[in-house]
VOGU-863707 format. One record per residue (C-alpha): chain; residue in three letters; x, y, z. Coordinates in nm, 2 decimals. Layout:
BEGIN
@kette = A, rest = Ala, c1 = X, c2 = Y, c3 = Z .
...
***
This chain:
BEGIN
@kette = A, rest = Met, c1 = 1.39, c2 = 6.46, c3 = 4.40 .
@kette = A, rest = Ala, c1 = 1.26, c2 = 6.59, c3 = 4.07 .
@kette = A, rest = Lys, c1 = 1.48, c2 = 6.35, c3 = 3.87 .
@kette = A, rest = Lys, c1 = 1.46, c2 = 6.05, c3 = 4.10 .
@kette = A, rest = Thr, c1 = 1.27, c2 = 5.74, c3 = 3.99 .
@kette = A, rest = Ile, c1 = 1.17, c2 = 5.42, c3 = 4.16 .
@kette = A, rest = Asp, c1 = 1.10, c2 = 5.08, c3 = 4.02 .
@kette = A, rest = His, c1 = 1.25, c2 = 5.18, c3 = 3.68 .
@kette = A, rest = Ala, c1 = 1.21, c2 = 4.82, c3 = 3.57 .
@kette = A, rest = Phe, c1 = 0.83, c2 = 4.89, c3 = 3.55 .
@kette = A, rest = Thr, c1 = 0.80, c2 = 5.26, c3 = 3.52 .
@kette = A, rest = Ala, c1 = 1.06, c2 = 5.34, c3 = 3.25 .
@kette = A, rest = Thr, c1 = 0.91, c2 = 5.52, c3 = 2.95 .
@kette = A, rest = Ser, c1 = 1.19, c2 = 5.43, c3 = 2.71 .
@kette = A, rest = Leu, c1 = 1.41, c2 = 5.13, c3 = 2.66 .
@kette = A, rest = Thr, c1 = 1.71, c2 = 5.35, c3 = 2.63 .
@kette = A, rest = Ser, c1 = 1.65, c2 = 5.55, c3 = 2.95 .
@kette = A, rest = Ser, c1 = 1.88, c2 = 5.54, c3 = 3.25 .
@kette = A, rest = Ala, c1 = 1.76, c2 = 5.47, c3 = 3.60 .
@kette = A, rest = Ser, c1 = 1.80, c2 = 5.66, c3 = 3.92 .
@kette = A, rest = Asp, c1 = 1.66, c2 = 5.41, c3 = 4.17 .
@kette = A, rest = Pro, c1 = 1.84, c2 = 5.40, c3 = 4.50 .
@kette = A, rest = Thr, c1 = 2.09, c2 = 5.11, c3 = 4.49 .
@kette = A, rest = Phe, c1 = 1.92, c2 = 4.96, c3 = 4.80 .
@kette = A, rest = Ala, c1 = 1.56, c2 = 4.98, c3 = 4.67 .
@kette = A, rest = Gly, c1 = 1.34, c2 = 4.93, c3 = 4.36 .
@kette = A, rest = Ala, c1 = 1.26, c2 = 4.64, c3 = 4.13 .
@kette = A, rest = Leu, c1 = 1.57, c2 = 4.43, c3 = 4.07 .
@kette = A, rest = Ser, c1 = 1.58, c2 = 4.36, c3 = 3.70 .
@kette = A, rest = Phe, c1 = 1.93, c2 = 4.34, c3 = 3.55 .
@kette = A, rest = Met, c1 = 2.07, c2 = 4.69, c3 = 3.57 .
@kette = A, rest = Arg, c1 = 1.72, c2 = 4.82, c3 = 3.61 .
@kette = A, rest = Arg, c1 = 1.62, c2 = 4.74, c3 = 3.26 .
@kette = A, rest = Arg, c1 = 1.25, c2 = 4.72, c3 = 3.18 .
@kette = A, rest = Phe, c1 = 1.09, c2 = 4.39, c3 = 3.26 .
@kette = A, rest = Thr, c1 = 0.90, c2 = 4.28, c3 = 2.94 .
@kette = A, rest = Lys, c1 = 0.83, c2 = 3.99, c3 = 2.71 .
@kette = A, rest = Asp, c1 = 0.79, c2 = 4.24, c3 = 2.42 .
@kette = A, rest = Leu, c1 = 1.10, c2 = 4.21, c3 = 2.20 .
@kette = A, rest = Thr, c1 = 1.00, c2 = 4.50, c3 = 1.98 .
@kette = A, rest = Gly, c1 = 1.28, c2 = 4.75, c3 = 1.94 .
@kette = A, rest = Ala, c1 = 1.52, c2 = 4.56, c3 = 2.17 .
@kette = A, rest = Asp, c1 = 1.89, c2 = 4.57, c3 = 2.07 .
@kette = A, rest = Ala, c1 = 1.99, c2 = 4.33, c3 = 2.35 .
@kette = A, rest = Val, c1 = 1.79, c2 = 4.10, c3 = 2.58 .
@kette = A, rest = Val, c1 = 1.89, c2 = 3.97, c3 = 2.92 .
@kette = A, rest = Trp, c1 = 1.72, c2 = 3.67, c3 = 3.06 .
@kette = A, rest = Gly, c1 = 1.77, c2 = 3.41, c3 = 3.33 .
@kette = A, rest = Ile, c1 = 1.77, c2 = 3.03, c3 = 3.33 .
@kette = A, rest = Pro, c1 = 1.72, c2 = 2.92, c3 = 3.69 .
@kette = A, rest = Phe, c1 = 1.83, c2 = 2.56, c3 = 3.64 .
@kette = A, rest = Asp, c1 = 2.08, c2 = 2.34, c3 = 3.84 .
@kette = A, rest = Ala, c1 = 1.97, c2 = 1.98, c3 = 3.79 .
@kette = A, rest = Ala, c1 = 2.28, c2 = 1.90, c3 = 3.58 .
@kette = A, rest = Thr, c1 = 2.53, c2 = 1.98, c3 = 3.85 .
@kette = A, rest = Ser, c1 = 2.79, c2 = 1.72, c3 = 3.95 .
@kette = A, rest = Asn, c1 = 2.88, c2 = 1.86, c3 = 4.28 .
@kette = A, rest = Arg, c1 = 2.71, c2 = 2.15, c3 = 4.48 .
@kette = A, rest = Pro, c1 = 2.37, c2 = 2.27, c3 = 4.36 .
@kette = A, rest = Gly, c1 = 2.23, c2 = 2.62, c3 = 4.40 .
@kette = A, rest = Thr, c1 = 2.27, c2 = 2.79, c3 = 4.06 .
@kette = A, rest = Arg, c1 = 1.90, c2 = 2.80, c3 = 4.01 .
@kette = A, rest = Phe, c1 = 1.93, c2 = 3.11, c3 = 4.24 .
@kette = A, rest = Gly, c1 = 2.20, c2 = 3.25, c3 = 4.02 .
@kette = A, rest = Pro, c1 = 1.99, c2 = 3.48, c3 = 3.80 .
@kette = A, rest = Gln, c1 = 1.82, c2 = 3.64, c3 = 4.11 .
@kette = A, rest = Ala, c1 = 2.16, c2 = 3.70, c3 = 4.27 .
@kette = A, rest = Ile, c1 = 2.32, c2 = 3.85, c3 = 3.96 .
@kette = A, rest = Arg, c1 = 2.02, c2 = 4.08, c3 = 3.91 .
@kette = A, rest = Arg, c1 = 2.04, c2 = 4.20, c3 = 4.27 .
@kette = A, rest = Ala, c1 = 2.42, c2 = 4.26, c3 = 4.25 .
@kette = A, rest = Ser, c1 = 2.38, c2 = 4.45, c3 = 3.92 .
@kette = A, rest = Ala, c1 = 2.18, c2 = 4.73, c3 = 4.09 .
@kette = A, rest = Ile, c1 = 2.51, c2 = 4.90, c3 = 4.18 .
@kette = A, rest = Phe, c1 = 2.58, c2 = 4.96, c3 = 3.81 .
@kette = A, rest = Asp, c1 = 2.28, c2 = 5.17, c3 = 3.71 .
@kette = A, rest = Asn, c1 = 2.29, c2 = 5.55, c3 = 3.70 .
@kette = A, rest = Asp, c1 = 2.66, c2 = 5.63, c3 = 3.63 .
@kette = A, rest = Pro, c1 = 2.86, c2 = 5.58, c3 = 3.31 .
@kette = A, rest = Gln, c1 = 2.97, c2 = 5.22, c3 = 3.33 .
@kette = A, rest = Tyr, c1 = 3.34, c2 = 5.16, c3 = 3.39 .
@kette = A, rest = Pro, c1 = 3.56, c2 = 5.09, c3 = 3.20 .
@kette = A, rest = Phe, c1 = 3.35, c2 = 5.18, c3 = 2.89 .
@kette = A, rest = Asn, c1 = 3.30, c2 = 5.54, c3 = 3.01 .
@kette = A, rest = Arg, c1 = 2.95, c2 = 5.56, c3 = 2.86 .
@kette = A, rest = Asp, c1 = 2.59, c2 = 5.51, c3 = 2.95 .
@kette = A, rest = Leu, c1 = 2.55, c2 = 5.17, c3 = 2.79 .
@kette = A, rest = Phe, c1 = 2.18, c2 = 5.24, c3 = 2.75 .
@kette = A, rest = Ala, c1 = 2.19, c2 = 5.58, c3 = 2.59 .
@kette = A, rest = Glu, c1 = 2.18, c2 = 5.44, c3 = 2.24 .
@kette = A, rest = Met, c1 = 2.13, c2 = 5.06, c3 = 2.30 .
@kette = A, rest = Ala, c1 = 1.78, c2 = 4.94, c3 = 2.39 .
@kette = A, rest = Val, c1 = 1.81, c2 = 4.66, c3 = 2.65 .
@kette = A, rest = Ile, c1 = 1.53, c2 = 4.47, c3 = 2.82 .
@kette = A, rest = Asp, c1 = 1.52, c2 = 4.21, c3 = 3.10 .
@kette = A, rest = Tyr, c1 = 1.31, c2 = 3.93, c3 = 2.95 .
@kette = A, rest = Gly, c1 = 1.27, c2 = 3.77, c3 = 3.29 .
@kette = A, rest = Asp, c1 = 1.33, c2 = 3.39, c3 = 3.32 .
@kette = A, rest = Cys, c1 = 1.30, c2 = 3.08, c3 = 3.11 .
@kette = A, rest = Val, c1 = 0.99, c2 = 2.88, c3 = 3.19 .
@kette = A, rest = Leu, c1 = 1.08, c2 = 2.53, c3 = 3.30 .
@kette = A, rest = Asp, c1 = 0.91, c2 = 2.23, c3 = 3.45 .
@kette = A, rest = Tyr, c1 = 1.12, c2 = 2.12, c3 = 3.75 .
@kette = A, rest = Gly, c1 = 0.97, c2 = 1.77, c3 = 3.74 .
@kette = A, rest = Asn, c1 = 1.04, c2 = 1.70, c3 = 3.37 .
@kette = A, rest = His, c1 = 1.41, c2 = 1.75, c3 = 3.32 .
@kette = A, rest = His, c1 = 1.42, c2 = 1.56, c3 = 3.00 .
@kette = A, rest = Glu, c1 = 1.21, c2 = 1.84, c3 = 2.85 .
@kette = A, rest = Thr, c1 = 1.45, c2 = 2.11, c3 = 2.97 .
@kette = A, rest = Pro, c1 = 1.68, c2 = 2.13, c3 = 2.67 .
@kette = A, rest = Lys, c1 = 1.39, c2 = 2.17, c3 = 2.43 .
@kette = A, rest = Ala, c1 = 1.22, c2 = 2.43, c3 = 2.64 .
@kette = A, rest = Ile, c1 = 1.54, c2 = 2.64, c3 = 2.67 .
@kette = A, rest = Glu, c1 = 1.62, c2 = 2.61, c3 = 2.30 .
@kette = A, rest = Gln, c1 = 1.27, c2 = 2.71, c3 = 2.19 .
@kette = A, rest = Gln, c1 = 1.26, c2 = 3.01, c3 = 2.42 .
@kette = A, rest = Ala, c1 = 1.61, c2 = 3.11, c3 = 2.33 .
@kette = A, rest = Arg, c1 = 1.53, c2 = 3.09, c3 = 1.96 .
@kette = A, rest = Thr, c1 = 1.24, c2 = 3.33, c3 = 2.00 .
@kette = A, rest = Ile, c1 = 1.49, c2 = 3.59, c3 = 2.14 .
@kette = A, rest = Val, c1 = 1.77, c2 = 3.51, c3 = 1.89 .
@kette = A, rest = Asp, c1 = 1.54, c2 = 3.51, c3 = 1.59 .
@kette = A, rest = Ser, c1 = 1.43, c2 = 3.86, c3 = 1.69 .
@kette = A, rest = Gly, c1 = 1.78, c2 = 3.98, c3 = 1.59 .
@kette = A, rest = Ala, c1 = 1.86, c2 = 4.10, c3 = 1.94 .
@kette = A, rest = Phe, c1 = 2.18, c2 = 4.02, c3 = 2.12 .
@kette = A, rest = Met, c1 = 2.10, c2 = 3.76, c3 = 2.39 .
@kette = A, rest = Leu, c1 = 2.28, c2 = 3.76, c3 = 2.73 .
@kette = A, rest = Thr, c1 = 2.19, c2 = 3.47, c3 = 2.95 .
@kette = A, rest = Leu, c1 = 2.22, c2 = 3.45, c3 = 3.33 .
@kette = A, rest = Gly, c1 = 2.25, c2 = 3.09, c3 = 3.45 .
@kette = A, rest = Gly, c1 = 2.20, c2 = 2.84, c3 = 3.59 .
@kette = A, rest = Asp, c1 = 2.45, c2 = 2.56, c3 = 3.56 .
@kette = A, rest = His, c1 = 2.66, c2 = 2.52, c3 = 3.25 .
@kette = A, rest = Phe, c1 = 2.43, c2 = 2.27, c3 = 3.08 .
@kette = A, rest = Val, c1 = 2.21, c2 = 2.55, c3 = 2.98 .
@kette = A, rest = Thr, c1 = 2.48, c2 = 2.67, c3 = 2.73 .
@kette = A, rest = Trp, c1 = 2.41, c2 = 2.36, c3 = 2.51 .
@kette = A, rest = Pro, c1 = 2.05, c2 = 2.44, c3 = 2.40 .
@kette = A, rest = Ile, c1 = 2.15, c2 = 2.81, c3 = 2.38 .
@kette = A, rest = Leu, c1 = 2.44, c2 = 2.72, c3 = 2.14 .
@kette = A, rest = Lys, c1 = 2.19, c2 = 2.53, c3 = 1.93 .
@kette = A, rest = Ala, c1 = 1.96, c2 = 2.83, c3 = 1.91 .
@kette = A, rest = His, c1 = 2.25, c2 = 3.06, c3 = 1.80 .
@kette = A, rest = Ala, c1 = 2.40, c2 = 2.81, c3 = 1.55 .
@kette = A, rest = Ala, c1 = 2.06, c2 = 2.77, c3 = 1.38 .
@kette = A, rest = Arg, c1 = 2.08, c2 = 3.14, c3 = 1.30 .
@kette = A, rest = His, c1 = 2.45, c2 = 3.20, c3 = 1.26 .
@kette = A, rest = Gly, c1 = 2.60, c2 = 2.86, c3 = 1.17 .
@kette = A, rest = Pro, c1 = 2.89, c2 = 2.69, c3 = 1.36 .
@kette = A, rest = Leu, c1 = 3.03, c2 = 2.92, c3 = 1.62 .
@kette = A, rest = Ala, c1 = 3.38, c2 = 2.99, c3 = 1.76 .
@kette = A, rest = Leu, c1 = 3.34, c2 = 2.91, c3 = 2.13 .
@kette = A, rest = Val, c1 = 3.52, c2 = 3.14, c3 = 2.37 .
@kette = A, rest = Gln, c1 = 3.50, c2 = 2.97, c3 = 2.71 .
@kette = A, rest = Phe, c1 = 3.62, c2 = 3.10, c3 = 3.04 .
@kette = A, rest = Asp, c1 = 3.62, c2 = 2.80, c3 = 3.27 .
@kette = A, rest = Ala, c1 = 3.81, c2 = 2.59, c3 = 3.51 .
@kette = A, rest = His, c1 = 3.68, c2 = 2.28, c3 = 3.33 .
@kette = A, rest = Gln, c1 = 3.68, c2 = 2.16, c3 = 2.97 .
@kette = A, rest = Asp, c1 = 3.33, c2 = 2.02, c3 = 2.98 .
@kette = A, rest = Thr, c1 = 3.43, c2 = 1.77, c3 = 2.72 .
@kette = A, rest = Trp, c1 = 3.33, c2 = 1.45, c3 = 2.90 .
@kette = A, rest = Phe, c1 = 3.15, c2 = 1.18, c3 = 2.71 .
@kette = A, rest = Asp, c1 = 2.77, c2 = 1.17, c3 = 2.71 .
@kette = A, rest = Asp, c1 = 2.51, c2 = 0.98, c3 = 2.51 .
@kette = A, rest = Asn, c1 = 2.33, c2 = 1.29, c3 = 2.39 .
@kette = A, rest = Lys, c1 = 2.06, c2 = 1.22, c3 = 2.65 .
@kette = A, rest = Arg, c1 = 2.23, c2 = 1.31, c3 = 2.97 .
@kette = A, rest = Ile, c1 = 2.15, c2 = 1.63, c3 = 3.16 .
@kette = A, rest = Asp, c1 = 2.51, c2 = 1.70, c3 = 3.25 .
@kette = A, rest = His, c1 = 2.69, c2 = 2.03, c3 = 3.29 .
@kette = A, rest = Gly, c1 = 3.03, c2 = 1.86, c3 = 3.21 .
@kette = A, rest = Ser, c1 = 2.97, c2 = 1.74, c3 = 2.86 .
@kette = A, rest = Phe, c1 = 2.81, c2 = 2.02, c3 = 2.66 .
@kette = A, rest = Val, c1 = 3.13, c2 = 2.12, c3 = 2.48 .
@kette = A, rest = Ala, c1 = 3.19, c2 = 1.76, c3 = 2.36 .
@kette = A, rest = Arg, c1 = 2.83, c2 = 1.74, c3 = 2.23 .
@kette = A, rest = Ala, c1 = 2.86, c2 = 2.08, c3 = 2.05 .
@kette = A, rest = Ala, c1 = 3.19, c2 = 1.98, c3 = 1.89 .
@kette = A, rest = Arg, c1 = 3.05, c2 = 1.64, c3 = 1.77 .
@kette = A, rest = Asp, c1 = 2.73, c2 = 1.79, c3 = 1.63 .
@kette = A, rest = Gly, c1 = 2.91, c2 = 2.07, c3 = 1.44 .
@kette = A, rest = Ile, c1 = 2.75, c2 = 2.34, c3 = 1.66 .
@kette = A, rest = Ile, c1 = 3.09, c2 = 2.49, c3 = 1.73 .
@kette = A, rest = Asp, c1 = 3.41, c2 = 2.50, c3 = 1.52 .
@kette = A, rest = Pro, c1 = 3.68, c2 = 2.35, c3 = 1.74 .
@kette = A, rest = Asp, c1 = 3.96, c2 = 2.48, c3 = 1.53 .
@kette = A, rest = Arg, c1 = 3.85, c2 = 2.84, c3 = 1.61 .
@kette = A, rest = Ser, c1 = 3.74, c2 = 2.77, c3 = 1.97 .
@kette = A, rest = Ile, c1 = 3.94, c2 = 2.85, c3 = 2.28 .
@kette = A, rest = Gln, c1 = 3.91, c2 = 2.77, c3 = 2.65 .
@kette = A, rest = Ile, c1 = 4.07, c2 = 3.00, c3 = 2.91 .
@kette = A, rest = Gly, c1 = 4.16, c2 = 2.92, c3 = 3.27 .
@kette = A, rest = Ile, c1 = 4.14, c2 = 2.54, c3 = 3.25 .
@kette = A, rest = Arg, c1 = 4.27, c2 = 2.37, c3 = 3.57 .
@kette = A, rest = Thr, c1 = 4.14, c2 = 2.01, c3 = 3.54 .
@kette = A, rest = His, c1 = 4.19, c2 = 1.72, c3 = 3.30 .
@kette = A, rest = Ala, c1 = 3.94, c2 = 1.56, c3 = 3.07 .
@kette = A, rest = Pro, c1 = 3.97, c2 = 1.26, c3 = 2.83 .
@kette = A, rest = Glu, c1 = 3.92, c2 = 1.47, c3 = 2.51 .
@kette = A, rest = Asp, c1 = 3.99, c2 = 1.82, c3 = 2.40 .
@kette = A, rest = Phe, c1 = 3.84, c2 = 1.79, c3 = 2.04 .
@kette = A, rest = Gly, c1 = 4.12, c2 = 2.01, c3 = 1.91 .
@kette = A, rest = Ile, c1 = 4.01, c2 = 2.31, c3 = 2.10 .
@kette = A, rest = His, c1 = 4.29, c2 = 2.54, c3 = 2.20 .
@kette = A, rest = Ile, c1 = 4.34, c2 = 2.55, c3 = 2.58 .
@kette = A, rest = Leu, c1 = 4.50, c2 = 2.82, c3 = 2.79 .
@kette = A, rest = His, c1 = 4.56, c2 = 2.65, c3 = 3.13 .
@kette = A, rest = Gly, c1 = 4.54, c2 = 2.83, c3 = 3.46 .
@kette = A, rest = His, c1 = 4.91, c2 = 2.83, c3 = 3.51 .
@kette = A, rest = Gln, c1 = 4.96, c2 = 2.98, c3 = 3.17 .
@kette = A, rest = Leu, c1 = 4.74, c2 = 3.28, c3 = 3.26 .
@kette = A, rest = Glu, c1 = 4.97, c2 = 3.36, c3 = 3.54 .
@kette = A, rest = Asp, c1 = 5.26, c2 = 3.41, c3 = 3.30 .
@kette = A, rest = Met, c1 = 5.06, c2 = 3.61, c3 = 3.04 .
@kette = A, rest = Ser, c1 = 4.95, c2 = 3.97, c3 = 3.05 .
@kette = A, rest = Ala, c1 = 4.58, c2 = 4.06, c3 = 3.00 .
@kette = A, rest = Ala, c1 = 4.67, c2 = 4.22, c3 = 2.66 .
@kette = A, rest = Asp, c1 = 4.85, c2 = 3.90, c3 = 2.55 .
@kette = A, rest = Leu, c1 = 4.56, c2 = 3.68, c3 = 2.66 .
@kette = A, rest = Ala, c1 = 4.31, c2 = 3.90, c3 = 2.47 .
@kette = A, rest = Ser, c1 = 4.53, c2 = 3.90, c3 = 2.16 .
@kette = A, rest = Thr, c1 = 4.55, c2 = 3.52, c3 = 2.17 .
@kette = A, rest = Ile, c1 = 4.17, c2 = 3.49, c3 = 2.19 .
@kette = A, rest = Ile, c1 = 4.11, c2 = 3.73, c3 = 1.91 .
@kette = A, rest = Ser, c1 = 4.37, c2 = 3.58, c3 = 1.68 .
@kette = A, rest = His, c1 = 4.26, c2 = 3.22, c3 = 1.74 .
@kette = A, rest = Thr, c1 = 3.89, c2 = 3.29, c3 = 1.65 .
@kette = A, rest = Arg, c1 = 4.00, c2 = 3.46, c3 = 1.33 .
@kette = A, rest = Gly, c1 = 3.70, c2 = 3.68, c3 = 1.29 .
@kette = A, rest = Ala, c1 = 3.45, c2 = 3.40, c3 = 1.31 .
@kette = A, rest = Pro, c1 = 3.10, c2 = 3.45, c3 = 1.47 .
@kette = A, rest = Ser, c1 = 3.17, c2 = 3.37, c3 = 1.83 .
@kette = A, rest = Tyr, c1 = 2.98, c2 = 3.27, c3 = 2.14 .
@kette = A, rest = Leu, c1 = 3.12, c2 = 3.39, c3 = 2.48 .
@kette = A, rest = Thr, c1 = 3.04, c2 = 3.17, c3 = 2.78 .
@kette = A, rest = Phe, c1 = 3.18, c2 = 3.25, c3 = 3.12 .
@kette = A, rest = Asp, c1 = 3.17, c2 = 2.99, c3 = 3.40 .
@kette = A, rest = Ile, c1 = 3.23, c2 = 3.19, c3 = 3.72 .
@kette = A, rest = Asp, c1 = 3.46, c2 = 2.91, c3 = 3.84 .
@kette = A, rest = Cys, c1 = 3.71, c2 = 3.03, c3 = 3.59 .
@kette = A, rest = Leu, c1 = 3.80, c2 = 3.27, c3 = 3.87 .
@kette = A, rest = Asp, c1 = 4.00, c2 = 3.15, c3 = 4.17 .
@kette = A, rest = Pro, c1 = 3.76, c2 = 3.07, c3 = 4.46 .
@kette = A, rest = Ala, c1 = 3.91, c2 = 3.37, c3 = 4.65 .
@kette = A, rest = Phe, c1 = 3.72, c2 = 3.58, c3 = 4.40 .
@kette = A, rest = Ala, c1 = 3.42, c2 = 3.35, c3 = 4.34 .
@kette = A, rest = Pro, c1 = 3.35, c2 = 3.12, c3 = 4.63 .
@kette = A, rest = Gly, c1 = 2.98, c2 = 3.08, c3 = 4.54 .
@kette = A, rest = Thr, c1 = 3.00, c2 = 2.81, c3 = 4.28 .
@kette = A, rest = Gly, c1 = 2.94, c2 = 2.44, c3 = 4.25 .
@kette = A, rest = Thr, c1 = 3.28, c2 = 2.31, c3 = 4.15 .
@kette = A, rest = Pro, c1 = 3.55, c2 = 2.55, c3 = 4.27 .
@kette = A, rest = Val, c1 = 3.91, c2 = 2.49, c3 = 4.17 .
@kette = A, rest = Ser, c1 = 4.20, c2 = 2.67, c3 = 4.33 .
@kette = A, rest = Gly, c1 = 4.48, c2 = 2.83, c3 = 4.12 .
@kette = A, rest = Gly, c1 = 4.26, c2 = 3.05, c3 = 3.90 .
@kette = A, rest = Pro, c1 = 4.30, c2 = 3.41, c3 = 3.79 .
@kette = A, rest = Ser, c1 = 4.18, c2 = 3.71, c3 = 3.98 .
@kette = A, rest = Ser, c1 = 3.86, c2 = 3.90, c3 = 3.88 .
@kette = A, rest = Ala, c1 = 4.08, c2 = 4.20, c3 = 3.80 .
@kette = A, rest = Lys, c1 = 4.29, c2 = 4.02, c3 = 3.55 .
@kette = A, rest = Ile, c1 = 4.00, c2 = 3.85, c3 = 3.37 .
@kette = A, rest = Leu, c1 = 3.80, c2 = 4.17, c3 = 3.35 .
@kette = A, rest = Ser, c1 = 4.10, c2 = 4.33, c3 = 3.20 .
@kette = A, rest = Val, c1 = 4.10, c2 = 4.06, c3 = 2.93 .
@kette = A, rest = Leu, c1 = 3.73, c2 = 4.09, c3 = 2.86 .
@kette = A, rest = Gln, c1 = 3.77, c2 = 4.47, c3 = 2.82 .
@kette = A, rest = Arg, c1 = 4.00, c2 = 4.41, c3 = 2.53 .
@kette = A, rest = Leu, c1 = 3.77, c2 = 4.17, c3 = 2.34 .
@kette = A, rest = His, c1 = 3.58, c2 = 4.44, c3 = 2.14 .
@kette = A, rest = Gln, c1 = 3.72, c2 = 4.30, c3 = 1.81 .
@kette = A, rest = Leu, c1 = 3.54, c2 = 3.97, c3 = 1.87 .
@kette = A, rest = Asp, c1 = 3.23, c2 = 3.91, c3 = 1.66 .
@kette = A, rest = Ile, c1 = 3.03, c2 = 3.80, c3 = 1.97 .
@kette = A, rest = Arg, c1 = 2.68, c2 = 3.68, c3 = 1.87 .
@kette = A, rest = Gly, c1 = 2.56, c2 = 3.58, c3 = 2.22 .
@kette = A, rest = Ala, c1 = 2.69, c2 = 3.54, c3 = 2.57 .
@kette = A, rest = Asp, c1 = 2.62, c2 = 3.39, c3 = 2.91 .
@kette = A, rest = Val, c1 = 2.74, c2 = 3.39, c3 = 3.27 .
@kette = A, rest = Val, c1 = 2.68, c2 = 3.07, c3 = 3.45 .
@kette = A, rest = Glu, c1 = 2.74, c2 = 2.87, c3 = 3.77 .
@kette = A, rest = Val, c1 = 2.69, c2 = 3.14, c3 = 4.02 .
@kette = A, rest = Ser, c1 = 2.56, c2 = 2.96, c3 = 4.33 .
@kette = A, rest = Pro, c1 = 2.44, c2 = 3.20, c3 = 4.60 .
@kette = A, rest = Pro, c1 = 2.41, c2 = 2.94, c3 = 4.88 .
@kette = A, rest = Tyr, c1 = 2.79, c2 = 2.91, c3 = 4.88 .
@kette = A, rest = Asp, c1 = 2.86, c2 = 3.28, c3 = 4.83 .
@kette = A, rest = His, c1 = 2.98, c2 = 3.53, c3 = 5.09 .
@kette = A, rest = Ala, c1 = 2.88, c2 = 3.90, c3 = 5.10 .
@kette = A, rest = Asp, c1 = 2.77, c2 = 3.86, c3 = 4.74 .
@kette = A, rest = Ile, c1 = 3.13, c2 = 3.83, c3 = 4.62 .
@kette = A, rest = Thr, c1 = 3.05, c2 = 3.58, c3 = 4.34 .
@kette = A, rest = Ala, c1 = 2.72, c2 = 3.75, c3 = 4.25 .
@kette = A, rest = Ile, c1 = 2.91, c2 = 4.09, c3 = 4.21 .
@kette = A, rest = Ala, c1 = 3.17, c2 = 3.92, c3 = 4.00 .
@kette = A, rest = Gly, c1 = 2.90, c2 = 3.76, c3 = 3.78 .
@kette = A, rest = Ala, c1 = 2.71, c2 = 4.08, c3 = 3.74 .
@kette = A, rest = Thr, c1 = 3.03, c2 = 4.26, c3 = 3.65 .
@kette = A, rest = Val, c1 = 3.12, c2 = 4.01, c3 = 3.38 .
@kette = A, rest = Ala, c1 = 2.76, c2 = 4.03, c3 = 3.24 .
@kette = A, rest = Met, c1 = 2.79, c2 = 4.42, c3 = 3.24 .
@kette = A, rest = Tyr, c1 = 3.12, c2 = 4.39, c3 = 3.05 .
@kette = A, rest = Met, c1 = 2.94, c2 = 4.17, c3 = 2.79 .
@kette = A, rest = Leu, c1 = 2.68, c2 = 4.44, c3 = 2.73 .
@kette = A, rest = Gly, c1 = 2.96, c2 = 4.69, c3 = 2.72 .
@kette = A, rest = Leu, c1 = 3.14, c2 = 4.50, c3 = 2.45 .
@kette = A, rest = His, c1 = 2.82, c2 = 4.48, c3 = 2.25 .
@kette = A, rest = Ala, c1 = 2.76, c2 = 4.86, c3 = 2.30 .
@kette = A, rest = Glu, c1 = 3.11, c2 = 4.93, c3 = 2.18 .
@kette = A, rest = Arg, c1 = 3.07, c2 = 4.71, c3 = 1.87 .
@kette = A, rest = Arg, c1 = 2.74, c2 = 4.88, c3 = 1.78 .
@kette = A, rest = Ala, c1 = 2.90, c2 = 5.22, c3 = 1.82 .
@kette = A, rest = Ser, c1 = 3.19, c2 = 5.12, c3 = 1.60 .
@kette = A, rest = Ala, c1 = 2.96, c2 = 4.99, c3 = 1.33 .
@kette = A, rest = Ser, c1 = 2.75, c2 = 5.30, c3 = 1.33 .
@kette = A, rest = His, c1 = 3.05, c2 = 5.52, c3 = 1.29 .
@kette = A, rest = Gly, c1 = 3.17, c2 = 5.32, c3 = 0.99 .
***
């Protein structure tokens, strides 16, 4: 018992310390990281955006951040697979809590998200967002582009999200079109992986359709993503409905014919060469989940995103 801790999210004495809370108990921050609004010394920041008013089908993703945090408890303590390292030994990570939103003024939501995101991004920390529906990526992209310029979008999704809007709609199906029109992303270096629906426009973004993923190895998929972005500053967004509903039933707009979680995690593992400036996991909808299958998948994807950042930091420090 001497080395055991509890409620590490509140009792941690260092941002780089590991936790030993029982998996079934303790404060449920993301991977037991310290809950704080103090960005001082943080290398990476995890926060949630509990918003689902932009959904076109089933709601419930406002509960996504809670579910992902709960599912992430299984990852603390041990070296994280497949990175074979304690991600927090040399990388200070905090859980910033959730974005403050007024549920009765949705027209104010984009500005509220962007302003709060810019506070984190401007600190210089890597920002990992837990959604929320996919609309939240739009103001997040704006916050990142303000600092880094136009970004290569690497989007894992069953949908292109390139439907027309008038720049006023609160809609999770049009943020990519808006970002392309406004120069927030560079379509020529952007890529969408797992698409299994049609949209009127593609804006020149390269698409790897769901059926193509079946015929490609994880190594080939990763190589295609890396070569297409050509070293550009990238934003990685992961809509959990990229996965087949067998592996992620708890989502608002599930589409059959998608890849397994094993295959996509194998792809993510190989993306350490990407210059990822920010990332998110969105569209986890707990009301439609079973046995936390989708929440576990979302938490695992989020952990991989931190793992990629840890590997990139380690590689940079070793020259």
